[in-house]
N, C-alpha and C positions, 0 to 999 in steps of 0.2 A: 500617762499615755502608754498604750501597749505598743511593743516593738513592731508588731505586724501592721500597725496603722500609720506609720510615718509617711509612706509614699502617698497614701490616700489623703492624709491630712494636708500635704503640700498641694495636691490637686484641688482639694476643697477650698483652700485659701486662695488659690489662683482664680478659681471660678467665682468666688464671692467678691474678691477685691480687685479683679482685673489683671493682676500680676502678683507673683510672690516675690518678696524681698528677702534676700539672704545676705547676711554679713559674714565675710571671711575673716577669721582671726588666725594670724600667723604668729605663733609664739616666738619665732626667731626674730621677728621685727618689732617685738614689744619689749620695752625696757621695764624692769621691775614687775609690778602687777598691773600694768596698763591694760592687759588683755581682760582683766576682771572689770575694769572701768568701762571698757568698750562693751562688754557683755551686759553690764547693768544699764548702760545708756541705750543699748539696743532694745531692751525690754520697755523702756519708757517711750520709744518712738515707733512701736508697732511692727518691729522686725518679725518675720514669720518663722525663721529658723537661723541657727548659727552653724556655719561651716568652720571646722578647725583642721588645719593642715599646714604643712611647710615643705619646702624643697629639700632642705639639708638636715633638719632636726639637730641644730646646734645645741638646743636645750635637751639635756638627757632625761628630764623629768616630764616628757610629753604626756604620759598617761595621767600623772598627777595634775597637770595643767587642765586636761580635759575634764577631770573630776571636779576641779575647782570651778570651772566654767559652768558645768552642769548644775552644781549646787547653787549657783547664782541665777540660773536660767529657768524660766517657765515656758520656754518654747523648745522644740527638739534641737539637740546638739548632734550634728552629723559630721563624721570624719570625712575629710577630703584629702586622702593620703598621698604623700609623695612616694611612699614605699610601704611594704607589708609591715615594717617595723612600727608603723604608727597606728596599728589596730589596738584598741583598748576596750574593755568591757564597760567603761564609764560613759560611753556615748550611747545614743539611742539608735543610730543607724550609720551606715557608711555608703558613700558613693562608690560602689564596686565598679571601678572604671577600667576600660581598656583604651589605650591610646591608638585609636583606629586610623588616625590621619598619618601615623608613622608606620615604619616597617621594621622597627626594632623589636625582636621577639621578647626581649626582657619586659617591655611595657605593653605588649599585646597579650601575653599569656603567662610569662614566667612569674612575675610578681603576683599575679592572680592565683596561680597554683599554690604558691607559698602562703598566700594570705587566706585562702578559702577555709582551711581547717581552723585557723585562728578565729575567723569570723563566726564559724559554727560554735566553737568552744566558748566564745564571749557572749553568744546568744544575742547579737545585735542584728538589726535588719539590713540585709544587703539590697541596695537599689542599683540594678544593672544600668551602667551609664556609658554611653559612647563619648569618649573624650576626643575632641577635634581641635587641634591647635591651628589657629589662623594667623597668617602673616600680620605683624603689627608694628613694623619698623625695626629698630635694632634688636639683636638677639636677646631673647628673654631667658630667664633661669631654666624654665622647663624645657625650652628648646635645646639649651646647652647640655643639661643633664641627661635628657632622653636621647640625644644624638639623632634627632629626627628633623626633617624639613616640615615647616608649616604649610598648610594649604594656601596658595596665593590668594590675596584678599580680593582679587578681581575674577577669580575662577569659581563662579557660583555653581557651575555644573559639577565640578569636582566635589564641592561641599554637599550638594544634593545627593550625589551618588553614594558618598560615604554615609550620610544620615539614613538613606533608604536601606542600605545594607544593614545598618545597625537595627533598624526597625524590623527587617526580615529575620534577623538573628535573635529577636526577642528582647532587645534592650528597651528600658522604660524611659530613658532620657537621652537627649543629645546635647552635649555640653560644648558650645562653640566658644572657645577660649582664646583671647588675645594674649594673655599672660599677665602676671603681676607687674604693675608699673608700665604697661605697654604704652607706646607713644600714640598708637591709633587703636580704637576699639573695633570690634567686629562690625563690618559695614551693615548699615540698615538694609541695604538691597540684598545682601547675602542671607540675612535672617528671614527676610520676606520670601526669598526664593525657596529656602529650605522648609519654612513653615507651610508653604503652599504645595510642596512636593511630597511631604511626609506627614505621618499622623502621630508622631511621638512629640511630647513637649520639649521645648528648647530652653536650655539655660544658657545665659551668656554673661561674660564678665571680662574684666581687664580693660584698662584705659578709659573707664567711664568716670569722667571727672565733673559732670554736671547733672542735675536732676533732669534737665531737658533731654539729654542723651539717653537717659533711662526710659523716659516716656516714649521717645521715638522708637525704641526697640520693642517695647511692649505693644505699641500700635502696629508694628511691623509683623508681629506674630510670636515674639518671645513670651514664654510663660513665666520665667524666673530671671531675676536680675541679681548678680553677685557684685558687691562692692566691698573693697577691703583696703587697698593701698592708700587711697586718699584719706580715709578715716584714721589710718595709723599715723599718717603724717600730721594731721591736724584734727584731733577729736573735738567735735563741737556738736552739742545737742541740737542746735538750730540746723546745722548742715545735715545731720543724720535724719532729722524730721523731714527736711525738704526732700531728701532722696526717697524716704518712705512714702511721702505723699505723691511723688512723681511716679512711683511704681504702682501704687494702689489707685489705679485710675477709676475704679468703680466705687471706692469707699473713702470717706474722709477719716483720717486718723486723728483722734483727739490730741490737741497740743498739750 
């Protein structure tokens, strides 16, 4: 797969299958080589792409982990970085994100300026992504680390305005994120509001603990669903398959 085709590949999968299913692998939350087991299981269950990223990078061999995952994978491996230090040439692409819901310059532009030359040198595809943190209950890791306030979960107009600004700035994706292990996922009504107000595809994740919750968000207008934490806690092929089926509303995934 060519690097310049990753974004279009994702869009094609979404159009064909009803929604795109992305599994997030956090090396810091995987014991031993569990991340490889999760990657292999994802292949069996029709996952469309793998996201790899972490908040803290307690594992110092992040680049090697991405390489190992890539060797096991026949779908794109996309970096979902917590910092510019997580950029590696072993991935196919990177969600080149700006935390537009916050006002901390470090995550609006500083990390991006530090990371851009590395992305170019690594020759991986950058996918410009508007990262929007949504209130989801207790404070999440990304909220603590970024030092930013999330968008209130009942303020759909604020979410719409941020996503529209992202569209006008040329970003290709709007990532509405509740946060890893969130108590509450991004509300269906907020996804519906943003999807009807803007023209860029929506990714959403965090706090999605049932296949039904995923289908609801695809039906509301989300293009891509990200699941990670619940699979790290209890990896089950049956559960992973159920999530995949729930996201792929137009296509039946072979069991």
